[in-house]
C-alpha positions as CSV (number, residue, x, y, z in Angstrom):
1,M,-20.5,-60.0,-80.3
2,G,-16.8,-60.6,-79.6
3,D,-16.0,-56.9,-79.6
4,N,-18.9,-56.3,-77.1
5,A,-17.6,-59.0,-74.8
6,S,-14.1,-57.6,-75.0
7,D,-15.4,-54.1,-74.2
8,H,-17.4,-55.4,-71.2
9,A,-14.3,-57.2,-69.9
10,S,-12.2,-54.1,-70.4
11,N,-14.7,-51.9,-68.5
12,C,-14.9,-54.6,-65.8
13,T,-11.3,-54.7,-65.0
14,N,-9.9,-51.3,-65.8
15,V,-12.1,-48.6,-64.3
16,D,-11.0,-49.1,-60.6
17,T,-7.4,-49.7,-61.7
18,L,-7.3,-46.4,-63.5
19,M,-8.9,-44.6,-60.6
20,K,-6.3,-46.0,-58.2
21,R,-3.4,-45.1,-60.6
22,Y,-4.4,-41.4,-61.3
23,Y,-7.3,-40.3,-59.1
24,L,-6.2,-41.4,-55.6
25,P,-2.6,-40.0,-55.9
26,A,-3.8,-36.6,-57.1
27,I,-6.5,-36.2,-54.4
28,Y,-4.4,-37.6,-51.6
29,G,-1.4,-35.5,-52.7
30,T,-3.5,-32.3,-52.6
31,I,-5.0,-33.1,-49.2
32,F,-1.6,-33.9,-47.9
33,I,0.0,-30.6,-49.0
34,V,-2.9,-28.3,-47.9
35,G,-3.7,-30.3,-44.7
36,L,-0.1,-30.6,-43.6
37,L,0.5,-26.8,-43.9
38,G,-2.8,-25.9,-42.3
39,N,-2.4,-28.3,-39.3
40,L,1.2,-27.4,-38.7
41,F,0.1,-23.7,-38.5
42,A,-2.8,-24.7,-36.1
43,I,-0.5,-26.7,-33.9
44,T,1.9,-23.8,-33.8
45,V,-0.9,-21.5,-32.7
46,Y,-2.0,-23.8,-29.9
47,L,1.5,-24.4,-28.6
48,V,2.8,-20.8,-28.8
49,K,-0.2,-18.5,-28.3
50,M,-3.2,-20.4,-26.8
51,R,-3.3,-19.6,-23.1
52,P,-5.0,-20.6,-20.8
53,W,-6.0,-24.0,-22.0
54,K,-9.6,-25.2,-21.3
55,S,-11.1,-28.6,-21.9
56,S,-12.4,-27.5,-25.3
57,S,-8.9,-26.2,-26.3
58,I,-7.4,-29.6,-25.3
59,I,-9.9,-31.5,-27.4
60,M,-9.4,-29.2,-30.4
61,F,-5.6,-29.5,-30.1
62,N,-5.9,-33.3,-30.1
63,L,-8.2,-33.1,-33.1
64,V,-5.6,-31.0,-34.9
65,V,-2.8,-33.5,-34.0
66,T,-5.1,-36.4,-35.1
67,D,-5.5,-34.7,-38.5
68,F,-1.8,-34.1,-38.7
69,L,-1.0,-37.7,-38.1
70,Y,-3.7,-38.7,-40.6
71,M,-1.8,-36.5,-43.2
72,L,1.4,-38.4,-42.5
73,T,-0.2,-41.6,-43.8
74,L,-1.1,-40.2,-47.2
75,P,2.4,-40.1,-48.8
76,F,2.6,-43.9,-48.4
77,F,-0.7,-44.3,-50.4
78,V,0.4,-41.8,-53.0
79,Y,3.6,-43.8,-53.6
80,Y,1.8,-47.1,-53.5
81,Y,-0.9,-46.2,-56.1
82,T,1.5,-44.4,-58.4
83,N,3.7,-47.5,-58.3
84,G,0.9,-49.6,-59.8
85,D,-0.4,-51.1,-56.5
86,S,3.0,-52.4,-55.8
87,W,3.9,-52.4,-52.1
88,T,7.6,-52.6,-51.3
89,M,7.7,-51.8,-47.6
90,G,6.8,-55.2,-46.0
91,D,3.9,-56.7,-44.2
92,F,4.4,-54.7,-40.9
93,M,4.3,-51.3,-42.7
94,C,1.3,-52.4,-44.7
95,R,-0.7,-53.2,-41.6
96,F,0.7,-50.2,-39.7
97,V,-0.2,-47.6,-42.4
98,R,-3.7,-49.0,-42.9
99,F,-4.2,-49.1,-39.2
100,A,-3.0,-45.5,-38.7
101,F,-5.2,-44.2,-41.5
102,H,-8.4,-45.6,-40.0
103,F,-7.3,-45.0,-36.4
104,N,-6.9,-41.3,-37.0
105,L,-10.1,-41.2,-39.1
106,Y,-12.2,-42.6,-36.3
107,R,-10.4,-40.5,-33.6
108,S,-11.5,-37.5,-35.6
109,I,-15.1,-38.7,-35.6
110,L,-15.1,-39.2,-31.9
111,F,-13.4,-35.9,-31.1
112,L,-16.0,-34.1,-33.3
113,T,-18.7,-35.9,-31.4
114,C,-17.3,-34.8,-28.0
115,L,-17.0,-31.2,-29.2
116,S,-20.7,-31.3,-30.1
117,V,-21.6,-32.6,-26.6
118,F,-19.5,-29.8,-25.0
119,R,-21.3,-27.2,-27.2
120,Y,-24.6,-28.7,-26.2
121,I,-23.8,-28.4,-22.5
122,A,-22.6,-24.8,-23.0
123,V,-25.9,-23.7,-24.6
124,V,-28.5,-25.9,-22.9
125,Y,-26.9,-25.9,-19.4
126,P,-24.9,-22.7,-19.3
127,Y,-24.5,-22.9,-15.5
128,R,-22.4,-26.0,-16.0
129,T,-20.1,-24.4,-18.5
130,Q,-17.4,-23.4,-16.0
131,Q,-17.3,-27.0,-14.7
132,V,-16.9,-28.8,-18.0
133,Q,-14.3,-26.3,-19.2
134,K,-11.8,-27.5,-16.5
135,K,-8.7,-29.1,-18.0
136,R,-9.3,-32.5,-16.3
137,W,-12.4,-33.1,-18.4
138,G,-10.6,-32.4,-21.6
139,I,-7.7,-34.8,-20.6
140,L,-10.2,-37.5,-19.6
141,V,-12.1,-37.2,-22.9
142,C,-8.9,-37.4,-24.9
143,I,-7.8,-40.5,-23.1
144,I,-11.2,-42.2,-23.6
145,V,-11.2,-41.3,-27.4
146,W,-7.6,-42.5,-27.9
147,A,-8.4,-45.8,-26.1
148,T,-11.8,-46.3,-27.8
149,A,-10.4,-45.7,-31.3
150,A,-7.5,-48.1,-30.7
151,V,-9.9,-50.9,-29.5
152,A,-12.2,-50.3,-32.4
153,V,-9.5,-50.4,-35.1
154,I,-6.9,-52.9,-33.8
155,P,-9.0,-55.9,-35.0
156,M,-8.6,-54.5,-38.5
157,T,-4.9,-55.4,-38.5
158,T,-5.8,-59.1,-38.6
159,M,-7.8,-58.6,-41.8
160,I,-5.0,-56.6,-43.6
161,S,-2.2,-58.6,-45.3
162,L,-0.1,-58.6,-48.4
163,S,-1.5,-60.3,-51.5
164,E,0.3,-61.5,-54.7
165,F,-1.4,-60.6,-58.0
166,Q,0.3,-61.0,-61.3
167,N,3.8,-61.0,-59.6
168,V,2.9,-57.7,-57.8
169,T,2.7,-57.5,-54.0
170,Q,-0.4,-55.6,-53.0
171,C,-1.3,-54.0,-49.6
172,L,-5.1,-54.5,-49.7
173,D,-7.5,-52.3,-47.7
174,F,-9.5,-54.4,-45.2
175,A,-12.7,-53.9,-47.2
176,S,-11.0,-55.6,-50.2
177,S,-10.0,-58.6,-48.1
178,E,-11.9,-61.9,-48.5
179,V,-11.6,-62.8,-44.8
180,D,-15.0,-64.1,-43.5
181,T,-15.0,-61.6,-40.5
182,V,-14.8,-58.5,-42.7
183,W,-18.6,-58.2,-43.2
184,W,-19.6,-58.2,-39.5
185,Y,-16.6,-56.1,-38.5
186,S,-17.3,-53.5,-41.2
187,W,-20.9,-53.1,-40.0
188,L,-19.9,-53.0,-36.3
189,L,-17.3,-50.3,-37.0
190,T,-19.9,-48.4,-39.1
191,V,-22.6,-48.5,-36.4
192,L,-20.4,-47.8,-33.4
193,G,-17.8,-45.7,-35.0
194,F,-20.0,-43.6,-37.3
195,L,-23.8,-44.0,-36.9
196,V,-23.9,-43.7,-33.1
197,P,-21.7,-40.5,-33.2
198,L,-23.9,-39.1,-36.0
199,V,-27.0,-39.6,-33.9
200,I,-25.4,-37.9,-30.9
201,V,-24.3,-34.9,-33.0
202,C,-27.8,-34.5,-34.5
203,M,-29.4,-34.7,-31.1
204,C,-27.0,-32.1,-29.8
205,Y,-27.8,-29.8,-32.8
206,F,-31.6,-30.1,-32.4
207,S,-31.3,-29.5,-28.6
208,I,-29.2,-26.4,-29.3
209,V,-31.7,-25.1,-31.9
210,R,-34.6,-25.6,-29.4
211,A,-32.7,-23.9,-26.6
212,L,-31.8,-20.9,-28.9
213,S,-35.5,-20.5,-29.9
214,T,-37.0,-20.6,-26.4
215,G,-34.4,-19.5,-23.9
216,P,-33.2,-16.0,-23.0
217,H,-30.4,-14.3,-25.0
218,T,-31.2,-16.4,-28.0
219,Q,-29.2,-14.2,-30.3
220,S,-26.1,-13.9,-28.2
221,E,-22.9,-14.2,-30.1
222,C,-21.7,-17.1,-28.0
223,R,-24.8,-19.2,-28.6
224,L,-24.9,-18.4,-32.3
225,K,-21.3,-19.6,-32.6
226,A,-22.1,-22.7,-30.8
227,R,-24.9,-23.4,-33.3
228,C,-22.5,-22.7,-36.3
229,H,-20.0,-25.0,-34.7
230,V,-22.3,-28.0,-34.5
231,V,-23.7,-27.3,-38.0
232,L,-20.2,-27.5,-39.4
233,I,-19.6,-30.8,-37.6
234,I,-22.9,-32.2,-39.2
235,V,-21.7,-31.0,-42.6
236,V,-18.4,-33.0,-42.1
237,F,-20.4,-36.1,-41.1
238,V,-22.8,-35.9,-44.1
239,L,-20.4,-34.8,-46.8
240,C,-17.3,-36.6,-45.8
241,Y,-18.0,-39.6,-43.6
242,L,-21.5,-40.7,-44.8
243,P,-20.5,-41.5,-48.5
244,F,-17.4,-43.2,-47.3
245,H,-19.2,-45.6,-45.0
246,I,-22.0,-46.3,-47.5
247,S,-19.6,-47.1,-50.3
248,R,-17.5,-49.2,-48.0
249,A,-20.5,-51.3,-47.0
250,I,-21.4,-51.8,-50.6
251,R,-17.8,-52.8,-51.4
252,V,-17.7,-55.3,-48.7
253,Q,-21.1,-56.7,-49.7
254,T,-20.2,-57.1,-53.4
255,N,-16.7,-58.4,-52.8
256,K,-17.9,-62.0,-52.8
257,P,-18.0,-64.9,-55.2
258,G,-21.2,-64.9,-57.2
259,F,-21.5,-61.2,-57.9
260,D,-21.3,-59.9,-61.5
261,C,-17.9,-58.6,-62.3
262,L,-19.2,-55.3,-63.5
263,V,-21.2,-54.8,-60.3
264,M,-18.1,-55.5,-58.2
265,T,-16.0,-53.1,-60.3
266,R,-18.5,-50.3,-60.0
267,A,-18.9,-50.8,-56.3
268,H,-15.1,-50.8,-55.9
269,A,-14.8,-47.6,-58.1
270,A,-17.4,-45.9,-55.9
271,Y,-15.4,-46.9,-52.8
272,I,-12.2,-45.6,-54.4
273,F,-13.9,-42.3,-55.2
274,F,-15.2,-41.6,-51.7
275,R,-12.2,-42.7,-49.8
276,P,-10.3,-39.4,-50.3
277,I,-13.5,-37.5,-49.9
278,A,-13.5,-38.7,-46.3
279,G,-10.0,-37.1,-46.0
280,L,-11.5,-33.7,-46.8
281,H,-12.7,-33.6,-43.2
282,T,-9.3,-32.1,-42.3
283,F,-10.2,-28.9,-44.2
284,F,-13.5,-28.6,-42.3
285,N,-11.8,-29.3,-39.0
286,L,-9.4,-26.4,-39.6
287,A,-12.4,-24.2,-40.2
288,L,-13.8,-25.4,-36.8
289,N,-11.1,-23.5,-35.1
290,T,-12.6,-20.2,-36.2
291,T,-16.0,-21.1,-34.8
292,A,-14.6,-22.6,-31.6
293,G,-14.4,-19.1,-30.1
294,D,-12.5,-15.9,-30.2
295,Q,-9.5,-17.3,-28.4
296,F,-8.1,-19.1,-31.4
297,Q,-8.7,-16.1,-33.7
298,K,-7.0,-13.8,-31.2
299,A,-4.0,-16.2,-31.0
300,C,-3.7,-16.2,-34.8
301,S,-3.7,-12.4,-34.9
302,E,-1.0,-12.3,-32.2
303,L,1.1,-14.8,-34.1
304,F,0.8,-12.9,-37.4
305,S,1.7,-9.7,-35.5
306,C,4.8,-11.4,-34.2
307,F,5.8,-12.4,-37.7
308,R,5.2,-8.9,-39.0
309,C,7.2,-7.3,-36.2
310,E,10.1,-9.8,-36.7
311,S,10.1,-9.0,-40.4
312,K,10.1,-5.2,-39.8
313,R,12.9,-5.7,-37.3
314,K,15.1,-7.5,-39.8
315,E,14.4,-4.8,-42.4
316,V,15.5,-2.1,-39.9
317,C,18.6,-4.0,-39.1
318,K,19.5,-4.3,-42.8
319,V,19.1,-0.6,-43.3
320,V,21.3,0.2,-40.2
321,V,24.0,-2.2,-41.5
322,I,23.9,-0.7,-45.0
323,S,24.1,2.8,-43.5
């Protein structure tokens, strides 16, 4: 009986600790390396070769920048978790990094929602396409998204603080905080920051499908790309964001006195597992550029052509010098 109790206590306390020590740094590190390179390349394409800019281009560029800024928060977590949950950068950086992580996550969700709406307008109301593609709409949408995400995430900074545990200073995620307001804030953020955008994206998809099945030119390349674009956005919501929000809600609900320790540990382990899964949205977002239209693909081809020409020019120069 004593051995069973000891095993139960070990399982209760060590599963989530081991996942934070080994799983999170490995996944976050991989996402950081791949995402940083991919988003840097995409930013280069937009700044160097994308002309002229339309409203959709402005939104896509802001989405790429958002993912790039999201990438910059990951090294802090890699260092934190490999250091045994020991935070050494002070209270301000703890709040700032946690804030930036969620701020860019929810900006990404809102930008994807806006792109779905723009695709919906382009397919269902094609005669309004020229109007919504004007730059001012893209700029206006980006300002609204930045402001909305900031207002939604700023309250989180009051629920994040340093905590002392076994002489180790920890920077706890807000879902692991015991502040009374965490429960209602978590649900409010989930509903307004995820469920409402998910409903909007799904409505846009079904409207696009209905328009493609009944309207003229249903098999046109432009309309089919619009459908693929929204399908990919739904995949991001379902595979990346949905498990993250479900596991966070369970974590918040079970992180209370009175719950069995094993239940709390398993809920925490599930939340730890799905947190970096949400970060995989950056890979899907990079793929969105290829379905956004031929303009980005053409810009990539031109950029690669420039690289090849520059490489050949250097080789010719070397041959001339040697000769």
